[in-house]
LOPA-334200 format. One record per residue: residue number from 1; residue in one letter; y, z, x of N, C-alpha, C, O in turn. Coordinates in steps of 0.02 Angstrom, whole numbers, always signed. Atoms other than C-alpha are relative to their C-alpha. Layout:
N
NODE lumkol lumdren    n.y    n.z    n.x   ca.y   ca.z   ca.x    c.y    c.z    c.x    o.y    o.z    o.x
NODE    NUM       A      Y      Z      X      Y      Z      X      Y      Z      X      Y      Z      X
...
This chain:
257
NODE lumkol lumdren    n.y    n.z    n.x   ca.y   ca.z   ca.x    c.y    c.z    c.x    o.y    o.z    o.x
NODE      1       M    -11    -65    -33  +5521  +4626  +3996     -8    +56    -50    +17    +49   -106
NODE      2       P    +11    -54    +47  +5469  +4791  +3916    +63    +38    -15   +112    +35    +22
NODE      3       E    -56    -44    +15  +5587  +4909  +3829     +0    +58    +48    -51    +75    +78
NODE      4       R     -5    -57    -45  +5651  +5055  +3930    -43    +57    -25    -45    +71    -85
NODE      5       A    +48    -52    +18  +5526  +5197  +3933    +36    +65    -17    +89    +80    +10
NODE      6       D    -25    -67    +11  +5558  +5368  +3859    -40    +49    +41    -77    +28    +86
NODE      7       C    +29    -51    -44  +5495  +5532  +3931    -73    +15    -14   -103    +54    +22
NODE      8       K    +69    -17    +18  +5324  +5534  +3849    -50    -47    +35    -38   -107    +40
NODE      9       A    +52    +41    -30  +5168  +5475  +3937    -35    -41    -53    -41    -19   -111
NODE     10       S    +33    +44    +47  +5076  +5332  +3856    -74    +15     -5   -105    +38    +43
NODE     11       G    +72     -4     +7  +4902  +5336  +3785    -34    -66    +17    -94    -72     +8
NODE     12       L    +26    +66    -19  +4880  +5156  +3846    -34    -34    -59    -87    -64    -52
NODE     13       K    +31    +27    +61  +4846  +5099  +3667     -8    -75     +4    -54   -103    -25
NODE     14       S     +4    +74     -4  +4878  +4916  +3712    -61    -23    +39    -79    -82    +35
NODE     15       F    +59    +18    -38  +4725  +4920  +3825    -64     +4    -42   -116    -21    -21
NODE     16       G    +60     -9    +41  +4606  +4963  +3684    -35    +65    +17     -4   +112    +43
NODE     17       S    +38    -61    -11  +4468  +5093  +3697    -47     -8    +59    -57    -63    +84
NODE     18       E    +49     -2    -54  +4343  +5143  +3831    +25    -37    +63     -7    -83    +88
NODE     19       I    -32    +31    -58  +4458  +5098  +3976    -32    +26    +64    -42    +86    +72
NODE     20       N    +24    -17    -67  +4387  +5095  +4152    +57     -9    +49    +88    -62    +52
NODE     21       V    -58     +0    -45  +4516  +5138  +4285    -22    +16    +71    -66    +57    +82
NODE     22       A     +8    -18    -70  +4518  +5139  +4474    +68    +20    +27   +117    -18    +21
NODE     23       V    -62    -24    -30  +4653  +5242  +4561    -11     +3    +76    -49    +45   +100
NODE     24       I     +3     +2    -73  +4672  +5199  +4745    +55    +44    +28   +114    +34    +14
NODE     25       G    -48    -50    -24  +4755  +5342  +4837     +1    +60    -46    +52    +93    -54
NODE     26       A     +5    -55    +49  +4694  +5472  +4711    +11    +68    +32    +23   +117     -3
NODE     27       G     -9    -64    -33  +4710  +5608  +4843    +73    +18    +11    +88    +74    +31
NODE     28       G    -71    -13    -10  +4900  +5592  +4853    +32    +31    -62     +0    +37   -114
NODE     29       G    -35    -33    +56  +5030  +5675  +4742     +6    -45    -61     -9    -24   -116
NODE     30       I     -7    +46    +56  +5065  +5521  +4635    -68    -22    -26    -79    -24    -86
NODE     31       G    +67    +20    +22  +4885  +5462  +4633    -35    +54    -39    -67    +40    -90
NODE     32       G    +31    -56    +35  +4824  +5634  +4582    +30    +10    -69     -5    +28   -117
NODE     33       A    -34     -8    +65  +4954  +5642  +4443    -22    -55    -49    -29    -42   -108
NODE     34       F    +28    +53    +43  +4895  +5473  +4377    -68    +21    -28    -81    +13    -87
NODE     35       V    +67    -21    +22  +4718  +5542  +4371     +5    +54    -53    -31    +52   -103
NODE     36       D     -7    -54    +48  +4775  +5698  +4279    +20    -27    -69     -9     -7   -120
NODE     37       H    -20    +30    +64  +4863  +5595  +4145    -58    -37    -32    -72    -30    -92
NODE     38       L    +54    +42    +27  +4717  +5476  +4126    -58    +42    -25    -90    +23    -74
NODE     39       R    +55    -45    +23  +4591  +5618  +4111    +15    +28    -69    -32    +42   -107
NODE     40       S    -19    -29    +65  +4688  +5683  +3960     +3    -52    -55    +14    -34   -113
NODE     41       S     -4    +53    +50  +4684  +5514  +3871    -68    -10    -32   -119    -15     +2
NODE     42       N    +64    +11    +35  +4552  +5489  +3738    -20    -74     -1    -72    -92    -29
NODE     43       T    +17    +70     -4  +4556  +5301  +3771    -33    -18    +67    -59    -74    +75
NODE     44       V    +28    +13    -66  +4497  +5316  +3952    -71    +24     +4    -86    +82    -12
NODE     45       S    +70    -17     -5  +4311  +5313  +3983    -19    +24    +70    -50    +77    +77
NODE     46       S    +18    -17    -69  +4292  +5315  +4173    +60     -8    +45   +101    -53    +37
NODE     47       I    -52     +4    -52  +4409  +5349  +4318    -34     +3    +68    -67    +53    +84
NODE     48       F    +26     +1    -68  +4356  +5300  +4493    +56    +19    +47   +107    -15    +51
NODE     49       Q    -52    -27    -44  +4453  +5401  +4620    -16    -21    +72    -65     +2   +102
NODE     50       L    +11    +24    -68  +4467  +5313  +4788    +49    +34    +46   +110    +28    +38
NODE     51       A    -42    -41    -44  +4532  +5425  +4927    -39    +16    +63   -100     +9    +66
NODE     52       R    +32    -18    -64  +4498  +5481  +5105    -45    +61     -8    -99    +64    +22
NODE     53       S    +39    -62     +9  +4437  +5652  +5048     -9    +15    -74    +29    -11   -115
NODE     54       S    +18    -13    +70  +4362  +5719  +4888    +55    +38    -37    +76    +91    -14
NODE     55       P    -49    -37    +40  +4490  +5767  +4754    -33    +55    -40    -94    +56    -48
NODE     56       A    +26    -58    +37  +4471  +5926  +4652    -32    -22    -65    -75    +14    -92
NODE     57       S    +23    +21    +66  +4436  +5826  +4494    -61    -45     +2    -76    -80    -46
NODE     58       D    +60    +41     -7  +4280  +5738  +4559    -53    +22    -51    -69    +82    -56
NODE     59       S    +51    -16    +50  +4150  +5728  +4419    -40    -63    -14    -27   -116    +14
NODE     60       Q    +43    +57    +16  +4018  +5614  +4345    +40    -56    -33    +30   -114    -17
NODE     61       D    -40    +51    +35  +4143  +5525  +4232    +60    -23    +42    +88    -77    +30
NODE     62       H    -58    +17    -41  +4280  +5525  +4365    -20     +7    +74     +7    +50   +110
NODE     63       P    +29     -9    -67  +4185  +5499  +4528    +48    -17    +57    +94    -58    +49
NODE     64       W    -38    +13    -61  +4260  +5502  +4702    -38    -49    +44    -98    -43    +54
NODE     65       I    +28    +48    -47  +4231  +5356  +4819    +42     +4    +64   +102     -7    +62
NODE     66       Q    -37     -5    -63  +4278  +5381  +5001    +27    -69    +18     -7   -119    +13
NODE     67       F    -36    +64     -4  +4405  +5248  +5045    +55     +4    +52    +90    +54    +57
NODE     68       D    -53     +4    -51  +4518  +5195  +5187    +36    -66     -9     +7   -119     +4
NODE     69       L    -38    +60    +13  +4655  +5071  +5144    +14    -40    +63    +34    -98    +59
NODE     70       E    -11    +35    -62  +4671  +5026  +5328    -63    -36    +26    -62    -66    +79
NODE     71       D    +64    +28    -22  +4490  +4967  +5338    -27    -45    -56    -48    -20   -108
NODE     72       E    +22    +45    +54  +4442  +4811  +5239    -72    +12    -19    -90     +4    -77
NODE     73       R    +69    -14    +17  +4258  +4854  +5250     -6    +57    -49    -47    +56    -94
NODE     74       S     +0    -56    +46  +4295  +5018  +5163    +24    -22    -69     -2     +0   -120
NODE     75       I    -26    +26    +64  +4396  +4927  +5029    -55    -39    -36    -65    -31    -96
NODE     76       E    +54    +40    +28  +4252  +4805  +5002    -56    +44    -27    -83    +31    -81
NODE     77       R    +53    -46    +23  +4125  +4947  +4990    +21    +36    -63    -20    +46   -108
NODE     78       G    -24    -34    +60  +4233  +5037  +4863     -4    -44    -62    -26    -22   -115
NODE     79       A     +4    +48    +56  +4246  +4882  +4753    -73    -12    -20    -89    -17    -79
NODE     80       K    +71    +12    +14  +4059  +4853  +4769    -32    +60    -37    -71    +50    -83
NODE     81       A    +27    -59    +33  +4018  +5032  +4719    +20     +2    -74    -20    +21   -117
NODE     82       I    -23     +1    +69  +4122  +5013  +4562    -35    -55    -40    -57    -43    -96
NODE     83       S    +33    +56    +36  +4048  +4843  +4516    -73    +15    -13   -103    -12    -61
NODE     84       N    +70    -21    +12  +3875  +4921  +4532     -6    +51    -56    -59    +59    -86
NODE     85       A     +1    -55    +49  +3924  +5061  +4413    +21    -23    -70     -4     +3   -119
NODE     86       I    -26    +22    +65  +4016  +4969  +4274     +7    -76     -1     +3   -109    +51
NODE     87       E     -4    +73     +8  +4037  +4793  +4206    +68    -27    +20    +72    -81    +48
NODE     88       E    -67    +25    -13  +4226  +4779  +4224    +50    +58     +3    +37   +113    -22
NODE     89       L    -56    -47     -2  +4389  +4870  +4260    +56    -27    -45    +64    -87    -54
NODE     90       H    -56    +19    +42  +4539  +4871  +4145    +67    +19    +31   +119     -8    +12
NODE     91       L    -61    -20    -34  +4666  +4955  +4258    -16    +21    +71    -59    +64    +82
NODE     92       V     +4    -20    -70  +4682  +4967  +4446    +70    +20    +22   +117    -19    +15
NODE     93       I    -64    -24    -23  +4823  +5072  +4518     -5    +15    +74    -46    +56    +96
NODE     94       V     -4    -14    -71  +4864  +5067  +4703    +59    +48    +11   +116    +26    +13
NODE     95       A    -52    -52     -3  +4959  +5231  +4723     +8    +24    +72     +3    +83    +87
NODE     96       T     -7    -16    -70  +4988  +5224  +4910    +66    -27    +27   +100    -66     -5
NODE     97       G    -61    +24    -32  +5133  +5196  +5029    +22    +49    +53     +2   +108    +53
NODE     98       I    -25    -43    -53  +5221  +5264  +5182    +73    -17    +14    +92    -75    +19
NODE     99       L    -70     +7    -19  +5405  +5291  +5222    +12    +29    +69    +51     +1   +108
NODE    100       H     -6    -32    -66  +5390  +5407  +5371    -64    +38    +14   -102    +54    -32
NODE    101       D    +59    -39    -18  +5255  +5497  +5466    +17    +62    +41    -27    +94    +69
NODE    102       G    -22    -59    -37  +5359  +5634  +5547     -3     -9    +75     +9    +39   +112
NODE    103       N     +7    +13    -71  +5334  +5551  +5715    +36    -65    +19    +97    -66    +25
NODE    104       S    -30    +63    -23  +5361  +5369  +5765    +31    -40    -57    +75    -81    -45
NODE    105       L    -26    +38    +57  +5396  +5302  +5590    +51    +42    -38    +34    +92    -70
NODE    106       K    -54    -33    +37  +5564  +5356  +5518    +45    -54    -28    +52   -107     +2
NODE    107       P    -46    +50    +27  +5688  +5264  +5406    +57    -13    +49    +93    +34    +69
NODE    108       E    -50    +17    -51  +5803  +5171  +5526    +70     -4    -31    +80    -33    -85
NODE    109       K    -70     +4    +22  +5991  +5192  +5507    +36    -59    +33    +89    -80     +9
NODE    110       T    -32    +54    -37  +6030  +5051  +5630    -54    -44    +31   -111    -22    +40
NODE    111       W    +48    +45    -32  +5946  +4900  +5709    -20    +24    +69    -71     +3    +96
NODE    112       R    +17    -27    -66  +5949  +4996  +5873    -63    +43     -3    -94    +57    +49
NODE    113       S    +59    -42     +8  +5808  +5103  +5803    -63    -39    -15   -117    -10    -23
NODE    114       L    +59    +40    +17  +5691  +4958  +5766    -55     +8    +53    -41     +8   +113
NODE    115       S    +57    -11    -43  +5517  +4984  +5838    -58    -42    -23    -75    -42    -82
NODE    116       P    +59    +39    +20  +5368  +4865  +5840    -55    +43    -30    -87    +22    -79
NODE    117       R    +53    -43    +26  +5249  +5010  +5812    +15    +24    -71    -29    +25   -114
NODE    118       A    -19    -23    +67  +5346  +5075  +5662     -6    -57    -51    -30    -46   -106
NODE    119       M     +5    +57    +45  +5358  +4902  +5585    -73    -16    -16    -91    -30    -73
NODE    120       E    +71    +14    +10  +5172  +4874  +5610    -32    +51    -47    -71    +32    -91
NODE    121       T    +28    -53    +43  +5128  +5041  +5529    +22    -10    -72    -19     -5   -118
NODE    122       A    -26     +9    +68  +5240  +5009  +5378    -33    -59    -35    -53    -54    -93
NODE    123       F    +30    +59    +31  +5172  +4835  +5348    -75     +9    -12   -101    -14    -63
NODE    124       K    +72    -10     +8  +4992  +4888  +5373    -16    +39    -64    -62    +22   -100
NODE    125       L    +14    -43    +57  +5002  +5023  +5240    +34    -22    -65     +7    -13   -119
NODE    126       N    -38    +18    +60  +5134  +4955  +5121    -13    -70    -25     -1    -85    -84
NODE    127       T     +9    +70    +19  +5089  +4771  +5121    -73    -23     +7   -103    -46    -41
NODE    128       V    +67    +26    -14  +4922  +4728  +5202    -53    +37    -40    -96     +5    -70
NODE    129       G    +49    -39    +37  +4823  +4870  +5123     -3    -18    -74    -57    -34    -98
NODE    130       P     +2    +20    +70  +4874  +4833  +4943    -22    -72    -10    -56    -87    -60
NODE    131       A    +22    +70     +6  +4849  +4646  +4973    -76     -6     +5   -107    -43    -33
NODE    132       L    +72     +2     -8  +4671  +4675  +5032    -35    +35    -59    -90    +15    -79
NODE    133       A    +27    -32    +60  +4641  +4793  +4886     -2    -51    -57    -51    -54    -94
NODE    134       A     -1    +52    +52  +4693  +4650  +4771    -56    -51    +12    -89    -72    -35
NODE    135       K    +53    +48    -16  +4574  +4533  +4862    -67    +21    -28   -105    -21    -53
NODE    136       H    +66    -24    +20  +4425  +4642  +4819     -3    +28    -71    -57    +32   -100
NODE    137       F     +1    -31    +66  +4480  +4721  +4653    +21    -47    -57     +1    -36   -114
NODE    138       L    -19    +46    +53  +4560  +4577  +4557    -60    -32    -33    -60    -42    -94
NODE    139       P    +58    +30    +33  +4389  +4497  +4529    -36    +47    -48    -77    +24    -89
NODE    140       L    +33    -48    +44  +4334  +4657  +4440    +36     +9    -67     +9    +41   -112
NODE    141       L    -38     -9    +62  +4468  +4647  +4305    -33    -35    -59    -60    -90    -52
NODE    142       A    +29    +28    +61  +4409  +4617  +4127    +34    -67    -17    +93    -76     -5
NODE    143       K    -26    +67    +17  +4430  +4438  +4065     +8    -11    -75    +34    -63    -95
NODE    144       N     -3    +10    +72  +4419  +4463  +3877    +46    +49    -36    +45    +55    -97
NODE    145       R    -47    -49    +29  +4553  +4597  +3851    +53    +16    +53    +47     -7   +110
NODE    146       K    -53    -15    -46  +4709  +4667  +3932    -26    +38    +61    -65    +85    +55
NODE    147       S    +17    -35    -62  +4687  +4717  +4113    +58     -8    +49    +94    -58    +47
NODE    148       V    -59     -2    -43  +4812  +4760  +4249    -19    +24    +70    -57    +71    +78
NODE    149       F     +0    -24    -68  +4820  +4774  +4438    +72    +19    +16   +116    -24    +14
NODE    150       A    -68    -24    -13  +4972  +4880  +4484     +3    +35    +67    -40    +76    +83
NODE    151       A    -10    -33    -65  +5037  +4932  +4655    +69    +31     +3   +117     +2    -22
NODE    152       L    -65    -32     -6  +5175  +5054  +4694    +44    -38    +48    +26    -48   +106
NODE    153       S    -50    +32    -42  +5327  +4964  +4760    +60    +47     +4    +51   +108     -1
NODE    154       A    -60    -43     -5  +5507  +5027  +4779    +62    -42    -13    +64   -101     +3
NODE    155       R    -62    +36    +13  +5681  +4980  +4723    +32    -24    +65    +63    -78    +66
NODE    156       V    -32    +21    -63  +5737  +4973  +4905    -35    -61    +30    -12    -88    +80
NODE    157       G    +31    +62    -22  +5615  +4828  +4927    +33    -61    -31    +16   -118    -14
NODE    158       S    -36    +56    +31  +5732  +4721  +4821    +51    -28    +49    +95     +8    +72
NODE    159       I    -49    +32    -44  +5828  +4596  +4929    +67     -5    -36   +119     +9     -6
NODE    160       E    -62     +8    +38  +5956  +4564  +4792    +37    +66     -9    +98    +67    -11
NODE    161       D    -30    -65    +14  +5986  +4749  +4763    +19    +39    +63    +44    +95    +58
NODE    162       N    -14    -35    -63  +6008  +4794  +4947    +75     +0    +14   +103    -50    +35
NODE    163       Q    -72     -7    -10  +6186  +4858  +4959    +17    +46    +59    +74    +46    +83
NODE    164       L    -14    -51    -51  +6169  +4994  +5092    -28    -17    +69     -4    +11   +119
NODE    165       G    +31    +14    -64  +6060  +4919  +5229    -44    +57    +24    -59   +103    -15
NODE    166       G    +43    -52    -28  +5953  +5026  +5344    -71     -4    -27    -88    -48    -67
NODE    167       W    +69     -6    +23  +5772  +5075  +5316    -37    -66     +9    -71    -89    -37
NODE    168       Y    +24    +68    -12  +5717  +4911  +5394    -75     -8    -14    -94    -52    -52
NODE    169       A    +72     +8     +6  +5529  +4937  +5404    -23    +10    -72    -64    -28    -97
NODE    170       Y    +21    -15    +68  +5510  +5014  +5232    +23    -55    -48    -16    -80    -89
NODE    171       R    -26    +53    +44  +5624  +4888  +5145    -39    -65     +9    -60    -96    -40
NODE    172       A    +32    +64    -14  +5543  +4739  +5230    -73     +0    -24    -97    -49    -52
NODE    173       S    +70     -2    +20  +5364  +4797  +5197     -7     +1    -76    -55    -27   -102
NODE    174       K     +3     +0    +73  +5400  +4829  +5013    +23    -67    -29     -3    -89    -79
NODE    175       A    -20    +67    +21  +5492  +4663  +4996    -59    -48     +8    -71    -91    -34
NODE    176       A    +60    +41    -11  +5337  +4581  +5071    -53    +14    -52    -86    -32    -76
NODE    177       L    +48    -18    +52  +5228  +4676  +4948    +20    -34    -66    -24    -60   -101
NODE    178       N    -22    +33    +62  +5334  +4608  +4804    -17    -74     +1    -36   -102    -51
NODE    179       M    +19    +70     -5  +5304  +4431  +4868    -75     -8     -9    -98    -55    -41
NODE    180       V    +73     +2     +8  +5118  +4466  +4880    -18     +6    -74    -59    -32    -99
NODE    181       I    +14    -11    +71  +5118  +4530  +4700    +16    -63    -41    -23    -83    -83
NODE    182       K    -19    +61    +36  +5211  +4376  +4637    -50    -56    +13    -69    -92    -33
NODE    183       T    +47    +54    -18  +5094  +4258  +4730    -69    +13    -29   -101    -34    -53
NODE    184       L    +63    -17    +31  +4939  +4350  +4671     +1    -16    -75    -48    -41   -103
NODE    185       A     -6    +11    +72  +5003  +4339  +4492     -7    -74    -18    -36    -92    -69
NODE    186       I     +4    +72    +12  +5019  +4149  +4505    -72    -24     +2    -93    -64    -40
NODE    187       E    +71    +19     -4  +4838  +4131  +4559    -40    +34    -55    -86     +4    -82
NODE    188       L    +39    -38    +49  +4776  +4265  +4440     +2    -32    -69    -48    -33   -104
NODE    189       V     -5    +29    +67  +4841  +4177  +4284    -45    -61     -7    -66    -77    -63
NODE    190       R    +45    +57     +3  +4735  +4025  +4329    -73    +23     -9   -113    -12    -40
NODE    191       R    +69    -25     +1  +4577  +4130  +4347    -13    +47    -59    -69    +49    -85
NODE    192       N     +8    -52    +51  +4607  +4266  +4217    +66     +5    -38   +106    +50    -25
NODE    193       P    -65     +6    +33  +4751  +4221  +4098    +26    +63    -33    +87    +72    -40
NODE    194       G    -22    -61    +34  +4755  +4389  +4009    +15    +58    +46    +38   +110    +23
NODE    195       A     -9    -54    -48  +4766  +4493  +4167    +70     -2    +31   +101    -54    +35
NODE    196       L    -66     -6    -30  +4926  +4557  +4249     -6    +27    +71    -51    +66    +86
NODE    197       C     -8    -28    -67  +4973  +4591  +4430    +73    +18     +6   +116    -26     +4
NODE    198       I    -69    -22     +1  +5131  +4696  +4444    +14    +53    +53    -32    +83    +81
NODE    199       G    -23    -54    -42  +5232  +4813  +4553    +34    +53    -42    +64    +37    -93
NODE    200       L    -30    -56    +36  +5292  +4985  +4496    +44    +41    +47    +23    +59   +102
NODE    201       H    -45    -45    -37  +5442  +5085  +4558     +0    +67    -34    +23    +73    -91
NODE    202       P     +8    -64    +34  +5408  +5269  +4523    +63    +43     -3    +62    +98    -29
NODE    203       G    -58    -42     -7  +5586  +5329  +4555     -9    +45    +60    -56    +36    +99
NODE    204       T     +6    -48    -55  +5616  +5469  +4679    -43    +59    -23    -23    +97    -67
NODE    205       V    +49    -50    +21  +5467  +5583  +4665     -1    +58    +51     +2    +47   +111
NODE    206       D     +2    -60    -43  +5460  +5761  +4733    -67     +2    +36   -116    +28    +11
NODE    207       S    +61     +5    -39  +5331  +5729  +4868    +17     +4    +74    +76     +8    +93
NODE    208       E    -11     -2    -72  +5307  +5736  +5056    +38    -62    +24    +77    -58    +71
NODE    209       L    -33    +62    -20  +5366  +5555  +5067    +75     +4     -9   +112    -21    +34
NODE    210       S    -72     -1    +15  +5536  +5591  +4989    +36    +64    +20    +97    +67    +16
NODE    211       K    -29    -67    -11  +5564  +5772  +5041    +62     -2    +45   +111    +33    +29
NODE    212       P    -60     -1    -43  +5687  +5734  +5185    +62    -30    -32   +117    -24     -4
NODE    213       F    -56    +37    +29  +5799  +5636  +5065    +21    +28    -68    +59     -6   -104
NODE    214       H    -16    -28    +65  +5813  +5751  +4914    +74    +13    -10    +99    +10    -66
NODE    215       M    -71    -18     +7  +5993  +5797  +4950    +42    -59    -26    +97    -48    -52
NODE    216       N    -38    +59    +21  +6048  +5619  +4909    -19    -25    -70     +8    -75    -93
NODE    217       V    +23    +21    +66  +5961  +5609  +4740    +46    +27    -54    +60    +87    -55
NODE    218       P    -42    -25    +54  +6074  +5618  +4586    -36    +51    -43    -97    +49    -50
NODE    219       E    +29    -51    +43  +6047  +5765  +4471    -39    -31    -58    -16    -77    -91
NODE    220       G    +43    +25    +54  +5905  +5735  +4349    -41    -60    +19    -79    -86    -22
NODE    221       R    +37    +59    -21  +5832  +5592  +4451    -52    +15    +53    -80    -32    +83
NODE    222       L    +56    -19    -43  +5710  +5689  +4559    -58    +20    -45    -55    +73    -77
NODE    223       F    +55    -10    +48  +5546  +5678  +4463    -59    +36    +32    -72    +27    +92
NODE    224       S    +65    -26    -22  +5388  +5779  +4478    -50    -58     -4    -38   -106    -40
NODE    225       P    +51    +53     +6  +5232  +5673  +4505    -24    -10    -72    -36    -66    -93
NODE    226       A    +23     +6    +69  +5180  +5711  +4326    +51    -38    -42    +33    -80    -83
NODE    227       Q    -52    +37    +37  +5348  +5650  +4257     -3    -74    +16     -5   -116    -29
NODE    228       S     -3    +69    -21  +5349  +5491  +4358    -60    -40    -25    -51    -95    -52
NODE    229       T    +60    +37    +21  +5170  +5441  +4320     -5     -6    -76    -32    -55   -102
NODE    230       G     -4     +6    +73  +5195  +5479  +4136    +44    -58    -21    +26    -97    -65
NODE    231       Y    -44    +57    +13  +5341  +5358  +4134    -35    -66    +15    -32   -113    -25
NODE    232       L    +30    +63    -22  +5244  +5226  +4229    -58    -21    -45    -67    -81    -58
NODE    233       L    +54    +18    +46  +5093  +5234  +4113    +28    -28    -65     -2    -73    -95
NODE    234       R    -32    +28    +60  +5209  +5204  +3967    +24    -71    +13    +17   -115    -30
NODE    235       V    -21    +68    -18  +5282  +5053  +4056    -60    -47     +0    -57   -102    -27
NODE    236       L    +60    +41     -1  +5106  +4987  +4087    -23    -18    -70    -47    -74    -82
NODE    237       D    +22    +12    +69  +5068  +5004  +3902    +42    -53    -34    +18    -87    -79
NODE    238       Q    -45    +47    +32  +5218  +4896  +3858     -3    -70    +29    +23   -117     -2
NODE    239       L     +0    +64    -34  +5185  +4753  +3979    -51    -49    -31   -104    -28    -55
NODE    240       G    +44    +52    +23  +5108  +4588  +3925     -9    -54    +53    +24    -51   +105
NODE    241       P    +13    +52    -50  +5043  +4433  +4016    +63    -35    +25    +66    -56    +83
NODE    242       Q    -62    +32    -20  +5219  +4360  +4020    +38    +40    +53    +83    +14    +85
NODE    243       D    -33    -43    -49  +5271  +4506  +4132    -34     +0    +68     -9    +31   +115
NODE    244       S    +38     +0    -62  +5143  +4473  +4268    +42    -29    +57    +78    -77    +48
NODE    245       G    -38    +21    -59  +5216  +4454  +4442    +65    +37    +10    +96    +29    +62
NODE    246       G    -63    -37     -5  +5365  +4567  +4408     -9    +69    +30    -65    +94    +39
NODE    247       V     -2    -68    -26  +5415  +4734  +4480    +42    +41    -50    +98    +23    -66
NODE    248       Y    -31    -38    +54  +5460  +4868  +4352    +11    +73    +21    -33   +104    +51
NODE    249       A    -18    -69    -15  +5547  +5035  +4370    -30    +48    -51    -55    +26   -103
NODE    250       W    +27    -52    +44  +5494  +5199  +4290    +29     -2    -71     -3    +20   -118
NODE    251       D    -32     +3    +67  +5616  +5167  +4145    -14    -66    -36    +14    -78    -90
NODE    252       G    +17    +63    +32  +5543  +4995  +4106    +44    -58    +20    +29   -115     +3
NODE    253       S    -44    +55    -20  +5685  +4895  +4183    -33    -41    +55    -71    -14    +96
NODE    254       Q    +28    +43    -51  +5638  +4746  +4290    +45     +0    +61   +106     -6    +56
NODE    255       I    -37     -3    -63  +5689  +4755  +4473     +1    -71    +29    -51   -103    +34
NODE    256       P     -3    +68    -29  +5752  +4591  +4551    -34     -2    +67    -37    +49   +103
NODE    257       Y    +31     +8    -66  +5661  +4523  +4702    +52     +5    +55    +35     +0   +114
């Protein structure tokens, strides 16, 4: 398990030089912040930004690929476009997720609020989408140096750490994602022993996803997207093959399943 992270973003030195990165969900607040950090790193060569619409930072070295996590054909096309452009990827970040949609999907306070439609939406975006991204992007990871596939998870997806209840759809879909990550890691080590598959908990980030719940966040624990992604990149820099399959918080601590 890595040491707890400090406040500085990592240069990803453990990955070596000329790093090729794919950020899935680059159009969101966290995904965009990952791109901003990576653009400032002198060890990163290319950043492929996969998003529904073109981000402001689209360029020759950091191209945008139109992408829909709910459509496997779109996921496959995105992976194919990258494989046609470069030989290998060294880091894939799935920076997507849904907690509420302002309509039918809301964090449930009681089992009386359970809805098939809400459960389906949460699992489709929080579990199925990242799993299919892994299906098409894990084969692109470098085999002769450190490479990582990382998906945003959440502390509330921990079964062992669940002390408050509620939030059924979100908790269950993130717990399922954690199982997918662990299972992927077991297969990945057989095919690519130096590669990692991990989950990342970004903390509570000041975004549209968390906005309705800011009042319950302890002082000093509401992070900007830039803060959170800086922490997470440092955690990624500290991880080794022995850490594959785990879920790690922004401070480097391992979250129990």
